[in-house]
C-alpha positions in Angstrom: 0.0 0.0 0.0 1.2 3.5 -0.8 1.8 6.2 1.7 0.0 9.5 1.6 3.2 11.2 0.5 3.5 8.8 -2.4 -0.1 9.5 -3.5 0.4 13.3 -3.1 3.4 13.2 -5.5 1.1 11.6 -8.1 -1.9 14.0 -8.0 -0.9 16.0 -11.0 -0.1 12.9 -13.1 -3.4 11.3 -12.0 -5.5 14.4 -12.9 -3.7 14.7 -16.3 -4.3 10.9 -16.9 -0.5 10.4 -17.2 -0.4 7.3 -14.9 -0.2 3.8 -16.3 -3.3 1.6 -15.6 -1.6 -0.6 -13.0 -0.3 2.3 -10.9 -3.7 4.1 -11.3 -5.4 1.1 -9.6 -3.0 1.3 -6.7 -3.6 5.0 -6.4 -7.4 4.6 -6.5 -7.2 1.9 -3.9 -5.4 4.3 -1.5 -7.9 7.1 -2.3 -10.8 4.7 -1.6 -9.4 4.2 1.9 -8.0 7.6 2.7 -10.5 10.5 3.0 -7.7 13.0 3.5 -6.0 12.2 0.3 -9.3 12.1 -1.6 -10.3 15.5 -0.2 -6.9 17.0 -1.1 -7.1 15.5 -4.6 -10.6 17.1 -5.0 -9.1 20.5 -4.2 -6.3 20.0 -6.7 -8.9 19.1 -9.3 -11.0 22.2 -8.5 -7.9 24.4 -9.0 -7.0 22.6 -12.2 -10.6 23.0 -13.5 -10.6 26.7 -12.6 -7.3 27.2 -14.4 -8.6 25.4 -17.5 -11.7 27.6 -17.5 -9.7 30.8 -17.5 -10.0 32.7 -20.7 -6.8 32.9 -22.7 -5.8 36.5 -23.2 -6.1 37.7 -26.8 -3.2 39.8 -28.0 -1.6 40.5 -31.3 1.6 39.2 -29.8 1.7 35.4 -29.9 3.9 34.6 -26.9 3.8 30.9 -27.4 4.9 31.2 -31.0 7.7 33.6 -30.1 9.0 31.3 -27.5 9.0 28.3 -29.8 10.7 30.3 -32.6 13.3 31.5 -30.1 14.0 27.9 -29.0 14.3 26.7 -32.6 16.9 29.4 -33.6 20.5 28.2 -34.0 23.0 28.6 -31.2 24.5 31.8 -32.7 21.3 33.7 -32.2 22.2 34.6 -28.6 21.2 31.4 -26.9 24.7 30.0 -27.0 24.6 28.0 -23.8 22.2 25.1 -23.2 21.5 26.5 -19.8 19.6 29.4 -21.3 17.0 27.1 -22.7 16.7 25.2 -19.4 16.3 28.5 -17.5 13.5 29.5 -19.9 11.7 26.3 -19.2 12.2 26.5 -15.5 11.1 30.1 -15.4 7.9 29.3 -17.3 7.3 26.3 -15.0 7.8 28.4 -11.9 5.3 31.0 -13.1 2.7 28.3 -13.7 3.4 26.7 -10.3 3.0 30.1 -8.6 -0.3 30.7 -10.4 -1.6 27.3 -9.5 -0.4 27.6 -5.8 -2.0 31.0 -5.3 -5.3 29.7 -6.8 -5.2 26.7 -4.6 -4.4 28.8 -1.6 -7.4 31.0 -2.4 -9.6 28.0 -2.4 -8.6 26.7 1.0 
């Protein structure tokens, strides 16, 4: 049987359906027996649902396309070190995590 910590580490993957079927059964068995984990997962799902319902801002500047184009440019375009690309990904991930955490905090 999994611990609550193990299950907490899998909330995101479970909600995004990125868990293989066998492990999903183990997670669901734990959630069936643990009301605390099930309640917490429900809060994560509520935050995820709220985030997905947010309207996407419409601007003339296509940020996603600009980032992808920047990542596809050759090394001599200013992104000479591989760490720059990693920093960009980490920064974007950090921003998303902060938005999700603040939304979750507002719900609790």
